[in-house]
C-alpha positions as CSV (number, residue, x, y, z in Angstrom):
1,X,16.6,-16.1,8.4
2,X,14.5,-19.3,7.5
3,X,15.0,-22.5,5.6
4,X,12.8,-20.9,2.7
5,X,14.6,-18.1,0.6
6,X,11.4,-16.3,0.1
7,X,11.0,-15.7,4.2
8,X,15.0,-14.0,4.1
9,X,14.2,-11.1,2.8
10,X,13.6,-7.5,4.9
11,X,10.7,-5.6,4.2
12,X,11.0,-3.0,7.0
13,X,13.8,-1.9,8.9
14,X,14.0,0.0,12.3
15,X,17.2,1.5,13.7
16,X,17.5,2.1,17.4
17,X,20.4,4.1,18.2
18,X,19.6,4.7,22.1
19,X,19.4,0.5,22.3
20,X,22.2,-0.1,19.8
21,X,20.4,-2.7,18.0
22,X,18.6,-2.6,14.2
23,X,15.2,-4.3,13.9
24,X,14.5,-6.0,10.4
25,X,11.1,-7.3,9.7
26,X,11.2,-10.5,7.4
27,X,9.0,-11.8,4.8
28,X,6.9,-14.2,6.8
29,X,9.5,-14.9,9.3
30,X,8.9,-12.3,12.0
31,X,11.2,-9.8,13.5
32,X,15.3,-10.2,13.3
33,X,17.3,-8.0,15.9
34,X,20.9,-7.0,15.0
35,X,23.5,-5.3,17.3
36,X,25.4,-2.6,15.9
37,X,28.3,-5.5,14.8
38,X,25.6,-6.6,12.5
39,X,25.3,-9.8,14.7
40,X,22.0,-11.5,15.5
41,X,20.8,-11.5,18.8
42,X,17.2,-12.5,18.8
43,X,14.7,-13.8,16.3
44,X,10.9,-13.3,17.0
45,X,9.2,-15.9,14.5
46,X,5.7,-15.7,15.8
47,X,3.2,-13.8,17.2
48,X,1.4,-15.0,20.2
49,X,-1.0,-17.4,19.3
50,X,0.0,-17.9,15.8
51,X,1.8,-20.7,14.2
52,X,2.9,-19.2,11.2
53,X,5.3,-16.5,10.7
54,X,4.3,-13.1,10.6
55,X,5.4,-10.1,8.4
56,X,6.1,-6.7,9.9
57,X,5.5,-4.1,7.2
58,X,6.3,-1.3,9.5
59,X,8.3,-1.0,12.8
60,X,8.3,2.1,14.9
61,X,10.1,3.0,18.1
62,X,7.9,4.3,20.8
63,X,8.9,6.3,23.4
64,X,9.2,3.9,26.2
65,X,11.9,1.9,24.3
66,X,9.3,-0.6,22.9
67,X,8.3,-1.4,19.4
68,X,5.1,-1.1,17.3
69,X,5.0,-3.5,15.1
70,X,2.2,-3.0,11.8
71,X,2.0,-6.6,10.6
72,X,0.1,-7.3,6.9
73,X,-3.0,-8.8,6.9
74,X,-3.5,-8.0,10.6
75,X,-6.0,-5.4,11.9
76,X,-4.3,-5.0,15.4
77,X,-1.0,-3.1,16.0
78,X,1.8,-5.4,18.0
79,X,3.7,-3.9,20.7
80,X,7.3,-5.4,21.2
81,X,8.6,-4.5,24.7
82,X,11.7,-2.8,25.3
83,X,13.6,-5.8,26.3
84,X,12.2,-7.7,23.7
85,X,10.8,-10.3,25.8
86,X,6.9,-9.8,25.3
87,X,4.3,-8.6,22.8
88,X,0.6,-7.6,23.3
89,X,-1.9,-6.3,21.0
90,X,-2.3,-2.4,20.8
91,X,-6.1,-1.8,19.6
92,X,-6.7,0.4,16.3
93,X,-9.8,2.7,16.1
94,X,-11.4,4.1,13.0
95,X,-13.0,7.4,12.4
96,X,-16.7,7.3,12.6
97,X,-16.9,3.9,13.4
98,X,-15.8,2.5,9.9
99,X,-14.7,-1.4,10.0
100,X,-11.2,-2.0,11.0
101,X,-9.3,-2.7,7.9
102,X,-6.3,-4.9,7.5
103,X,-2.8,-3.9,7.3
104,X,-1.7,-4.0,3.6
105,X,1.7,-5.3,2.5
106,X,2.9,-1.8,0.7
107,X,3.5,0.4,3.8
108,X,5.7,2.8,5.2
109,X,6.5,5.3,8.3
110,X,5.7,8.8,6.7
111,X,6.4,11.1,9.8
112,X,7.4,10.3,13.2
113,X,8.4,12.9,16.0
114,X,8.4,12.7,19.9
115,X,4.6,12.9,20.1
116,X,2.8,11.4,16.8
117,X,3.6,9.5,14.1
118,X,1.8,8.8,10.8
119,X,2.3,5.4,8.9
120,X,0.6,4.9,5.7
121,X,-0.6,1.6,4.2
122,X,-2.1,1.2,0.8
123,X,-4.7,4.0,1.0
124,X,-4.8,4.1,4.9
125,X,-3.1,6.5,7.1
126,X,-2.4,5.6,10.7
127,X,-2.2,8.5,13.3
128,X,-0.3,7.0,16.2
129,X,-0.1,9.1,19.4
130,X,3.3,7.9,20.8
131,X,2.7,9.5,24.5
132,X,-0.9,7.8,24.8
133,X,-0.1,4.7,22.9
134,X,-3.3,5.1,20.7
135,X,-3.7,4.4,17.1
136,X,-6.5,5.8,14.5
137,X,-6.9,4.7,11.2
138,X,-8.5,6.7,8.3
139,X,-9.0,6.2,5.1
140,X,-7.1,8.0,2.5
141,X,-9.2,9.9,-0.6
142,X,-7.7,7.8,-3.0
143,X,-6.1,4.0,-3.4
144,X,-2.6,4.6,-3.4
145,X,0.8,2.3,-2.9
146,X,2.8,4.7,-1.2
147,X,3.3,8.2,0.2
148,X,5.4,10.5,1.8
149,X,5.3,14.0,4.1
150,X,6.4,17.0,2.3
151,X,5.7,20.6,3.2
152,X,2.9,19.5,6.0
153,X,0.9,17.4,3.4
154,X,0.8,14.0,2.4
155,X,2.0,13.3,-1.4
156,X,1.1,10.2,-3.0
157,X,0.5,9.0,-6.3
158,X,-2.8,7.6,-8.0
159,X,-4.2,7.3,-11.2
160,X,-1.8,8.8,-13.3
161,X,-1.3,11.6,-11.2
162,X,0.6,13.1,-8.1
163,X,-1.9,13.9,-5.4
164,X,-1.3,16.3,-2.2
165,X,-3.4,15.2,0.6
166,X,-4.1,17.6,3.8
167,X,-3.6,15.3,6.8
168,X,-6.2,17.1,8.8
169,X,-9.2,17.0,6.9
170,X,-7.8,14.1,4.5
171,X,-8.7,16.3,1.3
172,X,-7.0,16.3,-1.7
173,X,-5.7,20.0,-2.1
174,X,-3.7,19.6,-5.4
175,X,-3.3,17.2,-8.3
176,X,-0.3,16.9,-11.1
177,X,-1.1,14.9,-13.9
178,X,1.7,12.1,-14.5
179,X,0.7,10.1,-17.6
180,X,1.5,6.5,-18.3
181,X,2.8,6.1,-14.8
182,X,1.6,3.0,-12.2
183,X,2.9,1.4,-9.0
184,X,4.6,4.7,-8.0
185,X,5.2,4.1,-4.0
186,X,9.0,5.4,-3.6
187,X,9.4,9.0,-2.8
188,X,12.6,11.1,-1.6
189,X,12.8,14.9,-1.1
190,X,15.5,16.5,-3.4
191,X,17.8,18.9,-2.3
192,X,17.1,22.8,-2.7
193,X,13.1,21.7,-3.0
194,X,11.1,19.1,-5.1
195,X,11.4,15.5,-4.8
196,X,11.9,12.1,-6.5
197,X,9.6,9.4,-7.4
198,X,9.9,5.5,-8.6
199,X,8.5,2.3,-8.7
């Protein structure tokens, strides 16, 4: 961690069973890397060229054993090598040449398999091609602070309602009113169908 208490809490976690390590993204203090015995083996406090610490809000293991770091306030995604020795920028493209937005604080990994990954960042959806190391960002049809992947659709909360979003067209396919709710950003599937939400 760091000297300031505010820099010592974790905002993202990426367990890597193959490499027997856990990466933890901190608030303003970069990445901490632990082994499976919970010993700190490395700290990466700065991005190349920066003098202030960074906040990785999403960490994704890539197919080559490296890690993609989605950092709060940055427009590019950073690639950490599998041996943890180097960082390089991965460019982000947008649909229809929209301006590239910054990565927001409330972000989460939505879906991942061997080929693709979906990551959400406050109304933005990042599509990561893990085989090509390419990343495209699209604007979601509503301002949301959290979402998750459920039955081939994104489920999110916006303006006192639960919305279901098609991942291909980014169109809202269903709405369920949920009056007097705000700040919903936590979702988890329930056993036997359905899901739970929280703020």
